[in-house]
Z-matrix of the N, CA and C atoms (Angstrom, degrees):
N
C 1 1.435
C 2 1.566 1 104.77
N 3 1.294 2 114.82 1 139.23
C 4 1.427 3 121.96 2 179.97
C 5 1.595 4 108.36 3 -72.89
N 6 1.344 5 119.66 4 143.28
C 7 1.409 6 123.90 5 178.47
C 8 1.533 7 115.06 6 -42.74
N 9 1.315 8 115.12 7 -48.18
C 10 1.489 9 117.75 8 -178.61
C 11 1.523 10 113.84 9 -66.01
N 12 1.334 11 113.36 10 -33.02
C 13 1.571 12 121.00 11 179.49
C 14 1.580 13 102.96 12 -67.69
N 15 1.418 14 116.32 13 -43.24
C 16 1.443 15 119.37 14 -177.15
C 17 1.577 16 108.25 15 -63.53
N 18 1.270 17 114.90 16 -46.43
C 19 1.538 18 113.10 17 177.16
C 20 1.457 19 112.67 18 -60.77
N 21 1.356 20 115.63 19 -48.00
C 22 1.524 21 119.08 20 -178.37
C 23 1.516 22 112.83 21 -54.37
N 24 1.424 23 115.20 22 -41.47
C 25 1.448 24 118.57 23 178.84
C 26 1.544 25 111.67 24 -65.13
N 27 1.355 26 117.00 25 -42.42
C 28 1.367 27 118.39 26 178.71
C 29 1.531 28 116.16 27 -66.99
N 30 1.385 29 113.01 28 -35.09
C 31 1.485 30 115.14 29 174.76
C 32 1.437 31 113.21 30 -68.29
N 33 1.447 32 117.30 31 -31.37
C 34 1.483 33 117.51 32 -176.11
C 35 1.575 34 103.83 33 -75.43
N 36 1.313 35 119.18 34 -35.00
C 37 1.448 36 119.14 35 177.93
C 38 1.547 37 112.28 36 -65.33
N 39 1.362 38 117.63 37 -38.44
C 40 1.452 39 117.42 38 176.17
C 41 1.464 40 113.25 39 -68.00
N 42 1.271 41 117.92 40 -34.55
C 43 1.506 42 119.53 41 179.83
C 44 1.557 43 114.58 42 -77.71
N 45 1.274 44 114.67 43 -18.33
C 46 1.501 45 117.58 44 -172.55
C 47 1.537 46 112.39 45 -57.01
N 48 1.380 47 113.25 46 -42.67
C 49 1.451 48 115.99 47 179.89
C 50 1.455 49 115.34 48 -75.43
N 51 1.278 50 118.24 49 -22.37
C 52 1.443 51 125.61 50 -174.80
C 53 1.520 52 108.47 51 -74.54
N 54 1.356 53 119.24 52 -24.16
C 55 1.452 54 122.16 53 -177.40
C 56 1.484 55 111.22 54 -68.12
N 57 1.373 56 118.84 55 -36.80
C 58 1.464 57 121.85 56 172.64
C 59 1.474 58 114.49 57 -58.44
N 60 1.308 59 115.80 58 -49.51
C 61 1.417 60 123.42 59 -178.38
C 62 1.586 61 108.68 60 -62.05
N 63 1.270 62 112.37 61 -48.96
C 64 1.483 63 116.82 62 -177.73
C 65 1.463 64 110.96 63 -61.31
N 66 1.310 65 122.14 64 -30.98
C 67 1.475 66 125.43 65 -178.31
C 68 1.446 67 105.45 66 -74.11
N 69 1.343 68 121.20 67 -47.26
C 70 1.498 69 125.25 68 -178.25
C 71 1.458 70 107.42 69 -58.30
N 72 1.370 71 124.36 70 -45.99
C 73 1.371 72 127.47 71 -176.06
C 74 1.396 73 111.30 72 -69.35
N 75 1.374 74 119.03 73 -47.51
C 76 1.550 75 122.98 74 -177.12
C 77 1.556 76 112.53 75 -64.35
N 78 1.316 77 112.67 76 -35.74
C 79 1.482 78 119.44 77 -175.33
C 80 1.476 79 116.25 78 -81.35
N 81 1.410 80 113.43 79 8.49
C 82 1.451 81 116.27 80 172.88
C 83 1.503 82 110.78 81 -62.35
N 84 1.339 83 114.55 82 -27.04
C 85 1.443 84 127.60 83 162.52
C 86 1.432 85 112.05 84 -95.52
N 87 1.382 86 119.38 85 119.60
C 88 1.520 87 114.71 86 -176.46
C 89 1.559 88 116.43 87 -62.64
N 90 1.183 89 113.62 88 145.57
C 91 1.485 90 119.56 89 -179.44
C 92 1.532 91 109.72 90 -157.79
N 93 1.288 92 114.30 91 165.46
C 94 1.522 93 118.27 92 177.05
C 95 1.509 94 112.89 93 -97.66
N 96 1.246 95 116.01 94 162.47
C 97 1.429 96 121.48 95 -174.03
C 98 1.510 97 122.68 96 -47.40
N 99 1.350 98 110.91 97 -46.71
C 100 1.481 99 114.76 98 -175.59
C 101 1.560 100 107.77 99 -72.82
N 102 1.297 101 120.38 100 -36.97
C 103 1.498 102 122.29 101 178.78
C 104 1.508 103 109.16 102 -64.71
N 105 1.352 104 116.19 103 -39.02
C 106 1.403 105 120.97 104 177.97
C 107 1.647 106 111.95 105 -61.49
N 108 1.345 107 110.50 106 -43.60
C 109 1.473 108 116.74 107 178.33
C 110 1.468 109 110.95 108 -60.04
N 111 1.270 110 116.72 109 -45.74
C 112 1.517 111 122.13 110 -178.08
C 113 1.549 112 109.66 111 -68.01
N 114 1.311 113 119.24 112 -39.09
C 115 1.420 114 124.39 113 176.98
C 116 1.492 115 110.48 114 -58.27
N 117 1.379 116 114.80 115 -56.25
C 118 1.416 117 120.40 116 -178.25
C 119 1.454 118 115.84 117 -57.54
N 120 1.378 119 116.22 118 -46.70
C 121 1.479 120 122.40 119 178.23
C 122 1.528 121 108.96 120 -63.49
N 123 1.341 122 119.73 121 -39.18
C 124 1.406 123 121.83 122 176.31
C 125 1.478 124 116.80 123 -62.78
N 126 1.333 125 115.73 124 -25.75
C 127 1.436 126 121.86 125 175.53
C 128 1.500 127 115.86 126 -87.51
N 129 1.327 128 111.09 127 -2.09
C 130 1.564 129 114.10 128 178.23
C 131 1.554 130 110.87 129 96.08
N 132 1.338 131 116.40 130 4.59
C 133 1.529 132 121.58 131 -179.91
C 134 1.567 133 103.65 132 -94.41
N 135 1.241 134 119.57 133 87.89
C 136 1.444 135 125.02 134 -173.98
C 137 1.486 136 112.96 135 -67.57
N 138 1.262 137 119.13 136 117.25
C 139 1.523 138 122.61 137 174.89
C 140 1.517 139 106.12 138 -150.42
N 141 1.297 140 111.62 139 149.50
C 142 1.495 141 117.28 140 -179.50
C 143 1.572 142 108.33 141 -109.66
N 144 1.243 143 114.58 142 162.20
C 145 1.530 144 121.23 143 -178.49
C 146 1.503 145 112.82 144 -54.98
N 147 1.391 146 114.50 145 -40.17
C 148 1.538 147 116.63 146 -177.17
C 149 1.503 148 111.82 147 -72.12
N 150 1.229 149 119.14 148 -11.30
C 151 1.505 150 124.22 149 166.91
C 152 1.469 151 114.43 150 -94.68
N 153 1.359 152 119.92 151 -46.35
C 154 1.382 153 118.92 152 -177.17
C 155 1.537 154 119.08 153 -67.29
N 156 1.330 155 116.87 154 -44.99
C 157 1.518 156 115.66 155 -175.65
C 158 1.504 157 109.82 156 -66.37
N 159 1.309 158 126.63 157 -42.50
C 160 1.463 159 120.83 158 173.49
C 161 1.553 160 110.27 159 -58.10
N 162 1.254 161 115.99 160 -38.93
C 163 1.485 162 117.88 161 -177.26
C 164 1.575 163 110.39 162 -64.17
N 165 1.320 164 113.98 163 -39.62
C 166 1.484 165 115.00 164 177.04
C 167 1.413 166 114.76 165 -63.16
N 168 1.385 167 116.59 166 -37.66
C 169 1.412 168 124.60 167 177.84
C 170 1.559 169 109.77 168 -62.54
N 171 1.312 170 114.62 169 -46.09
C 172 1.484 171 119.66 170 -179.92
C 173 1.473 172 115.34 171 -65.07
N 174 1.322 173 113.37 172 -35.89
C 175 1.502 174 120.74 173 177.80
C 176 1.451 175 113.13 174 -68.19
N 177 1.403 176 111.47 175 -37.56
C 178 1.570 177 117.57 176 175.25
C 179 1.560 178 108.93 177 -69.42
N 180 1.304 179 119.18 178 -44.05
C 181 1.433 180 120.66 179 179.91
C 182 1.558 181 110.11 180 -59.70
N 183 1.333 182 119.33 181 -32.80
C 184 1.380 183 125.16 182 -176.22
C 185 1.567 184 110.33 183 -82.89
N 186 1.258 185 113.71 184 -4.41
C 187 1.557 186 119.04 185 178.97
C 188 1.601 187 113.19 186 80.09
N 189 1.312 188 114.09 187 20.46
C 190 1.457 189 118.29 188 -177.87
C 191 1.471 190 108.32 189 -96.40
N 192 1.231 191 121.94 190 -24.10
C 193 1.511 192 128.35 191 174.02
C 194 1.512 193 110.04 192 -123.87
N 195 1.279 194 114.51 193 151.77
C 196 1.503 195 122.95 194 169.78
C 197 1.541 196 105.74 195 -115.24
N 198 1.333 197 116.46 196 158.43
C 199 1.474 198 118.70 197 175.75
C 200 1.500 199 106.33 198 -146.37
N 201 1.369 200 110.05 199 156.34
C 202 1.383 201 117.04 200 169.86
C 203 1.652 202 105.95 201 -151.56
N 204 1.315 203 110.00 202 155.05
C 205 1.401 204 119.54 203 -174.28
C 206 1.567 205 105.49 204 -87.93
N 207 1.410 206 116.54 205 135.95
C 208 1.413 207 124.51 206 168.95
C 209 1.435 208 109.15 207 -105.91
N 210 1.246 209 119.06 208 110.78
C 211 1.493 210 128.67 209 -176.91
C 212 1.590 211 111.64 210 -104.37
N 213 1.286 212 116.25 211 7.75
C 214 1.412 213 118.71 212 -178.11
C 215 1.535 214 115.69 213 -71.76
N 216 1.352 215 114.29 214 -23.35
C 217 1.491 216 121.94 215 179.94
C 218 1.484 217 108.50 216 -94.69
N 219 1.269 218 115.34 217 171.30
C 220 1.520 219 125.26 218 179.63
C 221 1.558 220 107.13 219 -58.16
N 222 1.284 221 119.64 220 -41.79
C 223 1.459 222 125.50 221 178.98
C 224 1.486 223 111.44 222 -108.89
N 225 1.369 224 117.39 223 114.73
C 226 1.445 225 119.56 224 175.59
C 227 1.556 226 111.42 225 -54.15
N 228 1.374 227 114.42 226 142.08
C 229 1.415 228 118.77 227 174.80
C 230 1.517 229 109.98 228 -133.78
N 231 1.345 230 117.84 229 141.58
C 232 1.428 231 123.52 230 178.34
C 233 1.638 232 105.15 231 -92.50
N 234 1.347 233 110.45 232 121.18
C 235 1.404 234 117.98 233 177.78
C 236 1.554 235 108.43 234 -96.70
N 237 1.311 236 116.69 235 139.03
C 238 1.474 237 121.67 236 179.22
C 239 1.521 238 107.12 237 -116.28
N 240 1.414 239 115.74 238 149.78
C 241 1.392 240 122.38 239 178.02
C 242 1.572 241 106.83 240 -142.63
N 243 1.347 242 115.52 241 147.81
C 244 1.396 243 118.22 242 175.33
C 245 1.624 244 109.60 243 -68.05
N 246 1.260 245 115.06 244 128.39
C 247 1.396 246 120.90 245 176.14
C 248 1.551 247 110.79 246 -82.57
N 249 1.376 248 116.45 247 163.66
C 250 1.523 249 118.16 248 177.45
C 251 1.584 250 112.70 249 -49.31
N 252 1.280 251 117.33 250 -45.38
C 253 1.438 252 123.42 251 177.86
C 254 1.486 253 111.42 252 -62.30
N 255 1.222 254 115.90 253 -38.60
C 256 1.535 255 123.19 254 176.59
C 257 1.573 256 109.40 255 -68.47
N 258 1.212 257 120.15 256 -37.80
C 259 1.476 258 123.83 257 171.98
C 260 1.446 259 110.36 258 -58.86
N 261 1.370 260 116.58 259 -52.34
C 262 1.467 261 121.45 260 -177.37
C 263 1.542 262 109.10 261 -56.27
N 264 1.341 263 114.39 262 -44.99
C 265 1.483 264 120.80 263 -179.21
C 266 1.513 265 111.07 264 -62.66
N 267 1.343 266 118.19 265 -44.83
C 268 1.384 267 123.26 266 178.24
C 269 1.486 268 109.75 267 -58.85
N 270 1.307 269 118.78 268 -43.39
C 271 1.514 270 120.71 269 174.51
C 272 1.549 271 112.35 270 -53.62
N 273 1.397 272 114.87 271 -54.74
C 274 1.385 273 118.88 272 -179.22
C 275 1.484 274 117.08 273 -63.33
N 276 1.338 275 117.74 274 -38.03
C 277 1.421 276 121.62 275 173.68
C 278 1.515 277 115.82 276 -67.55
N 279 1.286 278 112.82 277 -34.85
C 280 1.506 279 116.19 278 176.44
C 281 1.558 280 110.71 279 -66.33
N 282 1.295 281 115.60 280 -41.54
C 283 1.551 282 120.01 281 177.25
C 284 1.513 283 107.80 282 -64.50
N 285 1.328 284 120.71 283 -43.20
C 286 1.456 285 122.37 284 178.62
C 287 1.541 286 112.33 285 -61.76
N 288 1.347 287 112.41 286 -40.52
C 289 1.430 288 118.31 287 178.24
C 290 1.660 289 112.06 288 -60.03
N 291 1.352 290 113.38 289 -43.90
C 292 1.389 291 115.93 290 174.66
C 293 1.595 292 117.57 291 -65.28
N 294 1.336 293 109.03 292 -37.20
C 295 1.527 294 114.46 293 174.42
C 296 1.546 295 111.17 294 -57.82
N 297 1.409 296 115.32 295 -47.66
C 298 1.432 297 123.44 296 -179.93
C 299 1.530 298 109.07 297 -60.34
N 300 1.341 299 117.35 298 -50.93
C 301 1.415 300 122.36 299 179.41
C 302 1.584 301 113.33 300 -55.21
N 303 1.261 302 114.73 301 -47.34
C 304 1.525 303 120.33 302 175.12
C 305 1.501 304 111.55 303 -60.23
N 306 1.330 305 118.36 304 -42.78
C 307 1.457 306 122.02 305 177.84
C 308 1.489 307 111.95 306 -61.20
N 309 1.325 308 114.67 307 -43.26
C 310 1.531 309 118.49 308 -175.77
C 311 1.569 310 105.90 309 -71.41
N 312 1.311 311 117.07 310 -34.77
C 313 1.470 312 119.34 311 174.66
C 314 1.485 313 111.99 312 -63.06
N 315 1.290 314 119.76 313 -37.03
C 316 1.478 315 119.10 314 178.17
C 317 1.485 316 109.06 315 -77.03
N 318 1.271 317 121.54 316 -27.72
C 319 1.514 318 125.02 317 176.14
C 320 1.467 319 113.30 318 -67.17
N 321 1.238 320 115.51 319 -38.01
C 322 1.498 321 121.78 320 -177.29
C 323 1.549 322 109.26 321 -108.30
N 324 1.437 323 113.19 322 103.14
C 325 1.452 324 122.55 323 -175.52
C 326 1.600 325 111.21 324 -66.38
N 327 1.309 326 114.04 325 -8.70
C 328 1.528 327 112.73 326 -177.85
C 329 1.544 328 108.73 327 -94.10
N 330 1.272 329 117.14 328 0.73
C 331 1.518 330 120.51 329 -179.79
C 332 1.526 331 104.53 330 -75.46
N 333 1.400 332 109.85 331 139.75
C 334 1.441 333 119.75 332 -179.69
C 335 1.497 334 106.53 333 -95.35
N 336 1.330 335 118.80 334 115.15
C 337 1.484 336 122.80 335 -179.49
C 338 1.516 337 110.21 336 -91.62
N 339 1.235 338 122.04 337 -0.90
C 340 1.429 339 121.42 338 -179.04
C 341 1.485 340 114.21 339 -64.57
N 342 1.297 341 117.89 340 -29.09
C 343 1.520 342 122.85 341 -178.68
C 344 1.480 343 109.32 342 -73.73
N 345 1.301 344 122.75 343 -10.37
C 346 1.436 345 123.68 344 -177.48
C 347 1.528 346 114.72 345 -91.24
N 348 1.339 347 114.34 346 -1.65
C 349 1.469 348 117.03 347 176.42
C 350 1.533 349 114.55 348 75.73
N 351 1.268 350 116.87 349 17.56
C 352 1.447 351 122.49 350 176.11
C 353 1.450 352 113.73 351 -85.51
N 354 1.333 353 116.22 352 106.63
C 355 1.486 354 120.65 353 -173.56
C 356 1.523 355 112.65 354 -85.18
N 357 1.313 356 120.57 355 9.96
C 358 1.399 357 120.92 356 -179.51
C 359 1.481 358 115.77 357 -83.91
């Protein structure tokens, strides 16, 4: 495997788990799939439609998202929103994300902790 392909594969693996958390956080305000896709990509959380739509359906099936159809416009759109269980999971995942980030910072002595606001 070419080094760039190796890097790309590892970056994709690293980002995979972040998409769930990003969706749960972003959908605290209801939105439809395409707008979510555009929003996440605009924020630098790269995801494609073939990944996002099955993920949304899975999260809904797990009770982490709710959805409803908006038929007020010419084209019906399915709006998703983070459910209470999804909110609880987002809180847990965010805390775990911070624990991992802090552990990696301790592991890498070249990491600059000054940007984290830690006055110790």
